[in-house]
C-alpha positions in Angstrom: -25.7 -13.3 -1.3 -23.4 -14.8 1.3 -22.0 -17.1 -1.2 -21.4 -14.1 -3.5 -19.4 -12.4 -0.2 -17.6 -15.3 0.2 -16.4 -16.0 -3.4 -15.5 -12.2 -3.7 -13.3 -12.4 -0.3 -11.8 -15.9 -1.9 -11.1 -14.1 -5.2 -9.6 -11.1 -3.5 -7.5 -13.2 -1.1 -6.1 -15.1 -4.1 -5.2 -12.0 -5.9 -3.6 -10.7 -3.0 -1.6 -13.8 -2.6 -0.6 -14.2 -6.0 0.7 -10.4 -6.2 2.2 -10.3 -2.7 4.0 -13.3 -2.7 6.4 -12.6 -5.3 6.7 -8.9 -3.7 7.5 -10.4 -0.3 10.1 -12.9 -2.2 11.7 -9.8 -3.5 11.7 -7.9 0.0 13.4 -11.1 1.6 16.0 -11.3 -1.1 17.1 -7.6 -0.9 17.3 -7.9 3.0 19.3 -11.0 2.8 21.6 -9.2 0.2 21.9 -6.1 2.9 22.5 -8.4 5.4 25.3 -10.1 3.7 27.0 -7.1 2.7 26.3 -7.2 -1.0 24.6 -3.7 -1.1 27.2 -1.9 1.0 28.8 -0.4 -2.1 25.8 1.0 -3.4 24.6 2.3 -0.1 28.0 4.1 0.4 28.1 5.4 -3.0 24.5 7.0 -2.7 25.8 8.3 0.9 28.5 10.1 -0.8 26.3 11.3 -3.7 23.9 12.8 -1.0 26.7 14.5 1.0 28.0 16.1 -2.3 24.6 17.4 -3.5 24.3 19.5 -0.2 24.5 23.4 -0.7 27.9 24.9 -0.5 28.5 26.0 3.2 30.6 29.0 4.1 34.2 28.8 5.1 34.9 27.7 8.6 37.0 30.7 9.9 37.9 28.8 13.1 40.3 26.7 11.1 43.3 28.1 9.1 45.4 25.6 7.0 49.0 26.4 6.2 50.2 23.8 3.6 53.7 23.5 2.6 53.4 23.2 -1.1 55.4 22.4 -4.1 56.9 26.4 -4.2 57.7 26.2 -0.6 59.9 23.0 -1.1 61.5 24.7 -4.4 62.0 27.8 -2.1 63.8 25.8 0.7 65.3 23.5 -1.5 65.3 20.8 1.1 62.8 17.9 1.9 62.2 16.9 4.5 61.5 20.5 5.6 64.2 21.3 7.9 63.3 21.9 11.8 64.5 25.5 11.3 62.1 26.3 8.8 59.0 24.7 10.8 60.5 26.5 14.2 60.4 29.8 12.3 56.8 29.2 11.2 55.5 28.2 14.5 57.2 31.1 15.8 55.6 33.8 13.9 52.1 32.1 14.2 52.6 32.2 18.1 52.8 35.9 17.7 49.2 36.2 16.9 48.1 34.1 19.8 46.1 31.1 17.9 44.3 28.9 20.6 46.0 25.9 19.3 48.7 24.7 16.6 48.5 21.3 15.2 51.7 20.3 13.3 50.7 17.4 10.7 54.3 16.6 10.0 56.0 13.8 11.7 59.0 15.0 13.8 60.2 11.9 15.5 63.6 12.2 13.8 65.5 15.6 13.6 66.1 17.2 10.4 68.9 19.7 10.6 69.6 22.4 10.9 67.3 23.7 13.6 66.3 20.7 15.8 67.3 22.5 18.9 65.2 25.4 18.1 62.2 23.0 17.3 62.6 21.2 20.4 62.9 24.5 22.6 59.4 25.6 20.9 57.7 22.3 21.6 59.0 22.5 25.3 57.9 26.1 26.1 54.5 26.0 24.2 51.6 24.2 25.5 49.3 24.9 22.7 51.1 22.7 20.0 50.0 19.3 19.1 52.0 16.7 17.0 51.4 13.7 15.5 52.1 10.0 15.8 51.3 6.8 13.6 49.9 4.6 16.3 48.8 1.4 14.4 50.6 -1.1 12.4 52.0 -1.5 10.1 54.4 1.4 9.8 54.3 2.9 13.2 55.8 6.4 13.6 56.7 7.7 17.0 55.7 11.1 18.4 58.2 14.1 18.5 60.3 12.9 21.6 59.9 16.5 23.1 56.1 16.8 23.3 54.4 15.3 26.2 51.7 12.7 25.4 48.9 15.2 26.1 50.2 17.2 23.2 50.3 14.2 20.7 47.3 12.9 18.5 47.6 10.0 16.2 46.7 10.4 12.6 45.7 6.7 11.9 42.7 6.7 9.4 40.9 3.7 8.2 39.7 3.5 4.6 36.6 1.5 3.3 36.8 -1.6 1.1 36.6 1.0 -1.9 39.5 2.7 -0.7 37.4 5.8 0.3 37.6 7.4 3.5 34.3 8.1 5.5 35.1 7.4 9.0 37.5 9.0 11.5 39.1 7.4 14.4 38.9 9.4 17.6 40.3 6.9 20.2 42.4 3.7 20.3 43.3 2.0 23.6 46.9 2.3 24.5 48.8 -1.0 24.0 51.4 -0.2 26.5 48.8 0.9 29.3 45.5 -0.6 28.7 43.9 1.6 31.3 44.7 4.7 29.0 43.8 5.5 25.5 45.2 7.4 22.7 43.7 10.5 21.3 43.3 11.2 17.5 44.9 14.3 16.1 41.7 15.9 15.5 40.1 15.1 18.8 43.0 16.3 20.7 42.7 19.9 18.8 39.2 20.0 19.1 39.3 19.3 22.9 42.0 22.0 23.4 39.9 24.7 21.3 36.6 23.7 23.2 38.2 24.0 26.5 38.7 27.6 26.0 35.2 27.8 25.6 34.8 26.2 28.8 33.6 23.0 27.5 35.5 19.9 28.7 35.8 16.2 27.0 33.5 13.7 28.8 32.9 10.0 28.4 29.2 9.5 27.3 27.0 6.4 27.2 28.6 3.2 25.9 32.1 4.6 25.7 31.0 7.6 23.4 32.9 10.8 23.5 30.8 13.9 24.7 31.4 17.7 24.8 28.7 19.1 27.1 25.2 17.9 25.8 26.6 16.9 22.7 27.5 13.4 22.2 29.5 12.2 19.2 27.5 9.1 17.6 29.5 5.9 17.8 30.2 4.0 14.7 29.5 0.4 15.2 30.3 -2.6 12.6 26.6 -2.3 11.2 26.1 1.2 11.2 23.8 2.2 8.0 24.9 0.5 4.9 28.0 -0.9 6.7 28.0 -4.7 7.2 30.5 -6.2 9.6 33.1 -3.4 9.3 36.0 -3.0 11.6 34.7 -0.7 14.5 38.1 -0.9 16.6 38.6 1.9 18.8 36.1 4.8 18.8 35.0 5.8 15.7 32.4 8.5 14.0 31.1 9.0 10.3 32.7 11.9 8.6 30.1 14.6 7.8 32.5 16.8 5.4 31.9 20.2 4.9 30.6 21.0 1.3 31.6 23.7 -1.0 34.4 24.9 -3.3 36.2 26.7 -0.6 35.9 25.0 2.9 38.7 26.3 4.7 41.3 29.1 4.5 44.5 27.9 2.9 47.8 29.7 3.0 51.3 28.5 1.9 54.3 28.7 4.3 55.8 31.6 2.4 52.4 33.5 2.8 53.1 33.5 6.5 56.8 33.8 6.6 57.1 36.7 4.1 53.6 38.3 4.7 53.9 41.8 5.6 50.7 42.7 6.4 48.9 41.9 9.6 48.1 38.1 10.3 45.5 38.9 12.9 43.2 36.2 11.2 45.2 33.7 13.1 44.0 35.1 16.5 42.3 32.5 18.7 42.1 29.9 15.8 43.1 26.3 15.5 46.2 26.5 12.8 47.1 23.4 11.3 50.5 22.9 9.6 50.6 20.0 7.0 51.9 18.9 3.6 49.9 20.3 0.5 52.5 19.2 -2.3 51.6 17.0 -5.4 55.0 15.3 -4.9 54.2 14.2 -1.3 51.8 11.2 -1.2 49.5 12.4 1.6 46.2 12.3 0.0 42.6 10.7 1.0 40.0 9.8 -1.7 36.2 11.0 -1.1 33.4 11.3 -3.3 31.3 13.3 -0.6 32.8 17.0 -1.3 31.8 18.6 -4.7 34.3 20.7 -6.6 37.5 19.1 -5.3 40.5 20.3 -7.2 42.5 17.0 -6.9 39.9 14.9 -8.8 38.4 13.1 -5.8 41.0 13.7 -3.3 41.9 15.9 -0.4 45.0 16.4 1.4 45.8 14.7 4.8 45.8 18.0 6.6 42.7 19.1 5.3 41.0 15.6 6.3 41.9 16.2 9.7 40.5 19.9 9.6 37.0 18.3 8.4 37.3 16.1 11.5 38.0 18.9 13.9 35.5 21.2 12.2 32.5 18.7 12.5 33.2 18.2 16.1 33.3 21.9 17.1 30.5 23.1 15.0 28.5 20.1 16.4 29.2 21.3 19.8 28.8 25.3 19.5 26.7 25.7 16.5 24.4 22.7 16.3 25.5 21.4 13.0 24.5 17.9 12.7 26.8 14.8 13.2 26.2 11.8 10.9 24.1 9.2 12.5 21.8 6.2 11.8 18.7 4.2 13.2 19.0 1.2 15.0 19.4 -2.2 12.9 15.6 -3.1 13.5 14.3 0.3 12.9 16.3 0.2 9.3 14.9 -3.2 8.5 11.2 -2.1 9.5 11.8 0.7 7.1 12.8 -1.5 4.2 9.8 -3.8 5.0 7.4 -0.9 5.1 8.6 0.5 1.8 8.7 -2.9 0.2 5.0 -3.6 0.7 4.2 0.0 -1.2 4.6 -1.0 -4.6 2.5 -4.4 -3.8 -0.4 -2.2 -2.4 0.1 0.4 -5.4 -0.2 -2.6 -7.8 -3.4 -4.1 -6.4 -5.2 -0.5 -5.9 -4.2 0.9 -9.5 -4.7 -2.2 -11.4 -3.1 -0.4 -14.4 0.5 -0.8 -15.6 1.1 2.8 -16.3 -0.7 4.1 -13.2 1.5 1.7 -11.1 4.8 3.0 -12.9 3.8 6.6 -12.3 3.0 5.9 -8.6 6.2 3.9 -8.0 8.2 6.6 -9.9 6.7 9.3 -7.6 7.4 7.2 -4.5 11.1 6.8 -5.4 11.5 10.5 -5.9 9.9 11.1 -2.6 11.9 8.7 -1.1 15.1 10.3 -2.5 13.7 13.6 -1.4 13.2 12.7 2.2 16.5 10.8 2.7 18.2 13.9 1.1 16.5 16.1 3.6 17.0 14.1 6.6 20.5 13.9 6.0 21.1 17.4 5.0 18.9 18.8 8.1 19.4 16.2 10.9 22.5 14.3 9.6 20.4 11.0 9.6 21.6 8.6 7.2 18.7 6.2 6.3 18.8 3.0 4.1 17.7 4.5 0.6 19.7 2.1 -1.8 17.8 -1.0 -0.8 14.4 0.4 -0.8 14.8 1.8 -4.2 16.0 -1.5 -5.4 12.9 -2.8 -3.8 10.6 -0.3 -5.6 12.4 -0.9 -9.1 11.8 -4.7 -8.9 8.6 -4.8 -7.4 7.3 -1.7 -9.1 8.4 -3.1 -12.8 8.0 -6.5 -11.9 4.6 -6.3 -10.5 3.9 -3.9 -13.4 4.7 -6.5 -15.8 3.0 -9.3 -13.3 -0.2 -7.2 -13.3 -0.2 -6.8 -17.1 0.3 -10.7 -17.2 -2.5 -11.3 -14.7 -4.8 -9.0 -16.6 -4.0 -10.7 -20.1 -4.5 -14.0 -18.3 -7.6 -12.8 -16.8 -9.0 -11.3 -20.0 -8.1 -14.8 -21.9 -9.5 -16.7 -18.9 -12.9 -14.5 -19.2 -13.0 -15.2 -23.1 -12.7 -18.9 -22.4 -15.1 -18.9 -19.7 -17.7 -17.0 -22.2 -16.9 -19.5 -24.8 -17.3 -22.3 -22.7 -20.6 -21.1 -21.4 -22.0 -20.3 -24.7 -20.8 -24.0 -26.1 -22.5 -25.2 -22.9 -25.6 -23.3 -23.4 -26.0 -24.3 -27.3 -25.3 -27.9 -26.4 -28.1 -27.9 -23.6 -30.4 -26.0 -25.8 -29.4 -28.1 -29.0 -29.9 -31.5 -27.3 -33.5 -30.5 -25.8 -35.6 -27.7 -27.1 -33.9 -27.7 -30.5 -34.5 -31.3 -30.8 -38.2 -31.0 -29.9 -38.5 -27.8 -32.2 -36.8 -29.9 -35.3 -39.3 -32.9 -34.5 -42.2 -30.5 -34.5 -41.1 -29.0 -37.9 -40.4 -32.3 -39.4 -44.1 -33.5 -38.4 -45.3 -30.2 -40.1 -43.7 -30.5 -43.3 -44.6 -34.3 -43.8 -48.3 -34.1 -42.6 -51.0 -32.1 -41.2 -50.8 -31.9 -37.4 -54.1 -31.6 -35.5 -54.3 -28.4 -33.6 -54.5 -30.0 -30.0 -51.3 -32.0 -30.6 -49.0 -28.8 -32.3 -50.2 -27.0 -29.1 -49.0 -29.9 -27.0 -45.7 -29.7 -28.6 -45.1 -26.1 -28.5 -46.2 -26.3 -24.6 -43.5 -28.8 -24.2 -41.0 -26.7 -25.9 -41.9 -23.7 -24.0 -41.7 -25.9 -20.6 -38.0 -27.3 -22.0 -36.8 -23.6 -22.5 -38.1 -22.6 -19.4 -36.5 -25.4 -17.5 -33.1 -25.0 -19.1 -33.3 -21.1 -17.9 -33.9 -22.2 -14.7 -31.1 -24.9 -14.7 -28.7 -22.2 -15.8 -29.7 -19.7 -13.4 -29.3 -22.5 -10.6 -25.9 -23.5 -11.8 -24.4 -19.9 -12.2 -25.2 -19.7 -8.3 -24.0 -23.2 -7.4 -20.5 -24.8 -7.2 -22.0 -28.3 -7.7 -20.4 -30.0 -10.8 -23.6 -31.0 -12.9 -24.9 -31.5 -16.1 -28.4 -31.3 -17.4 -29.3 -33.3 -20.0 -32.0 -32.5 -23.0 -34.2 -35.2 -21.1 -34.3 -33.0 -18.1 -32.0 -35.4 -16.1 -29.2 -33.7 -14.1 -26.0 -35.6 -13.9 -23.2 -35.7 -10.9 -20.1 -35.2 -13.1 -18.3 -36.5 -9.9 -19.3 -40.0 -10.8 -17.1 -42.4 -13.1 -17.2 -41.7 -16.6 -18.5 -45.2 -17.5 -21.5 -44.7 -15.0 -22.4 -41.3 -16.6 -22.3 -42.9 -20.1 -24.9 -45.2 -18.8 -27.0 -42.6 -17.5 -27.1 -40.5 -20.8 -27.9 -43.7 -22.9 -30.8 -44.7 -20.5 -32.4 -41.1 -20.1 -32.0 -40.3 -24.0 -32.8 -43.3 -25.5 -36.1 -43.4 -23.9 -36.9 -39.8 -25.0 -40.4 -39.8 -26.7 -40.0 -36.7 -28.9 -37.8 -38.7 -31.6 -39.7 -40.8 -33.9 -36.7 -42.7 -35.2 -35.6 -43.8 -31.6 -38.9 -45.4 -30.6 -38.9 -47.8 -33.8 -35.7 -49.4 -32.9 -35.9 -53.0 -31.8 -32.5 -54.0 -30.8 -30.6 -51.8 -28.6 -27.3 -53.1 -27.2 -24.9 -51.1 -24.9 -21.7 -51.7 -22.9 -19.3 -49.1 -21.2 -16.0 -50.5 -19.6 -14.5 -48.5 -16.7 -11.5 -46.7 -17.0 -9.2 -44.7 -14.7 -10.8 -41.2 -15.4 -8.4 -39.1 -13.1 -7.0 -37.6 -16.1 -10.5 -36.3 -17.0 -11.5 -33.1 -15.6 -15.2 -31.9 -14.8 -15.3 -30.0 -18.3 -14.3 -33.0 -20.4 -16.6 -35.3 -18.6 -19.3 -32.7 -19.4 -18.4 -32.6 -23.1 -18.2 -36.5 -23.4 -21.7 -36.8 -22.1 -22.9 -34.2 -24.4 -21.3 -36.0 -27.3 -22.9 -39.2 -26.6 -26.3 -37.3 -26.3 -25.8 -35.5 -29.1 -24.9 -38.9 -31.3 -27.9 -40.5 -29.5 -30.1 -37.3 -30.5 -29.0 -37.4 -34.2 -30.1 -41.2 -34.6 -33.5 -40.2 -33.3 -33.6 -37.2 -36.0 -31.9 -38.7 -39.0 -31.8 -42.6 -38.6 -34.8 -43.2 -40.8 -35.5 -47.2 -40.8 -33.2 -48.0 -38.1 -34.2 -51.2 -36.3 -30.7 -51.7 -34.2 -28.6 -49.4 -32.2 -25.0 -50.5 -30.6 -23.5 -48.2 -28.3 -20.1 -49.4 -26.8 -17.2 -47.8 -24.8 -14.1 -50.0 -24.5 -10.4 -49.9 -23.6 -8.2 -51.0 -26.6 -4.2 -50.6 -26.7 -4.2 -47.5 -24.5 -7.1 -45.9 -26.2 -10.7 -45.7 -24.9 -13.1 -46.0 -28.0 -16.7 -44.5 -27.6 -18.6 -45.8 -30.7 -22.4 -45.4 -31.5 -23.7 -47.4 -34.6 -27.3 -47.8 -36.2 -28.5 -49.3 -39.4 -30.5 -46.4 -40.6 -30.4 -44.5 -43.8 -27.8 -42.3 -42.5 -27.1 -38.6 -42.0 -26.3 -35.8 -44.3 -23.0 -33.9 -43.8 -25.0 -30.5 -44.2 -27.2 -31.2 -41.3 -24.4 -32.2 -38.9 -21.9 -29.6 -39.6 -21.9 -27.8 -36.4 -22.1 -31.2 -34.5 -19.1 -32.3 -36.3 -17.0 -29.2 -35.7 -17.8 -29.6 -31.9 -16.8 -33.3 -32.0 -13.4 -32.5 -33.6 -12.7 -29.8 -31.1 -13.4 -32.2 -28.3 -11.1 -34.7 -29.7 -8.4 -32.0 -29.9 -8.9 -31.3 -26.4 -8.4 -35.0 -25.5 -5.4 -35.7 -27.7 -7.7 -38.1 -29.4 -9.4 -38.5 -33.0 -13.2 -38.4 -34.1 -14.9 -39.8 -37.0 -18.2 -39.9 -38.5 -18.9 -42.3 -41.4 -21.4 -44.6 -43.3 -20.9 -48.3 -42.9 -21.8 -51.1 -45.2 -24.3 -52.5 -46.4 -26.3 -49.8 -44.4 -25.9 -47.2 -41.3 -23.8 -44.8 -39.6 -20.6 -44.9 -37.1 -19.9 -42.0 -34.8 -16.5 -42.7 -32.9 -14.5 -40.7 -30.3 -11.2 -42.2 -29.3 -8.7 -40.8 -26.8 -5.7 -42.0 -24.9 -6.7 -43.6 -21.5 -5.6 -46.2 -18.8 -7.6 -49.3 -18.2 -9.1 -49.4 -14.7 
């Protein structure tokens, strides 16, 4: 019982090892690929897809965008837009008391006419924020008449695929290391929130904080990013989704509008370019139903950044965040073992594929819901890749293992049948053949017949007991028809001696007892290339050849059994000078011998020799000891 349990445990460990090692190898490869950045593009694309799949959000009514479009430029008939027109626009907006106005147009150089008017507006109004480009290359200075507290930079860093998913909030001031520069959107959001009694603060690790809301810092390995520039203070963009995200108006809509513009009151008003002829676009795939085919205007990009900050602080709208690196890789490893476990539990190709498909759908659903409701971006692309490879791969491996196991079982059953037949053939069947032969040629006394039948009964029972013991034992043994048990770990030449000595002395073969001259010699060879099963079959071959002499070699007086090495071949031959044997009587044995010769890559022959006798010979490639 204990041996069976140990055997089952060993089999189970072997199965798990053979199934798990390839799966673990895949997990290691995927982790290495992610660590090296090979999966970054796929993770970012999947992030964009999840964000674009979100349900449409209502228009953010706290932000109003006034875009100077192509019609406005044609109306003014001049570009850049003169300062006079910008001043006129700001004056009209100011009449309706917006909280803050953001001018997303560079005004470092006067554009006449109207520069004095615009300068005066900048000096008299504290709720206007201008822009600068603070980073190289192509730095652009802020409006000279605006104090630094009313200026924000508009530098945005693209990802490697030229899409924009991050927003730069703060950078150190190269002129004064103790001070930093605020981004355009952060400056506008901070002014707006200050009217709500919420001030900007410094959070943990240099993060930016408003009241209890801390903006999650972007680091070089955040989420699917690998070794990405994380200079300054950056956050991930959680764009608003939907066909209409903000209220858009043109310059003419505001200047020539006769109706009340009260919708500007207490709002954040952004002024920027929305003309197709002015290259101020940002690429993104994270928003559905874009009219510009994967692009949004620069002024809208800043609006998204402002919107996500103020709505996170005031309304609890989630900001995008991620787990720590350790948590992410633990997540990948745990999911990586799921198809391995599934493959072992299902033990069915189709069940395995079905289970892996269900888990993939479940993973996508969980990832989407976490992102939508909590802003949590978890590793999904690498896990899906592992599920696909280990799921399909282990399904194929399961099929292969099933096929191999089935072939192995068939082979084992065939081997058992052949072995059982050989044991019975060289034992009880020989006794039965001897009894039948005597019964046909002469009248057998009842006492002798009973003796022979009892002997046959005893031999059959012995074989049954032996086979049962062998099934329960791990010993490499062979039972001869004589009842002798051989240890197959011995050298093959020693086994030949034992087979010869045990069989030649059997008294149930009438023609063996009549032989007067018996010679045998077995040269030693290196039998490392012979496995246990081949040794077993060679011993059975020799036993059967000797038994055939005892049954059929009538009149034999001499027998010669040799095993010798000759020019790279081992030759095992059995000669007698009897009357020979008929082909019909030995057809089954001949077939088994030819099969053995094929297994050994050797040759077999059984032929008559002159002037009288039979030669039975088996040769196979070998090395002399």
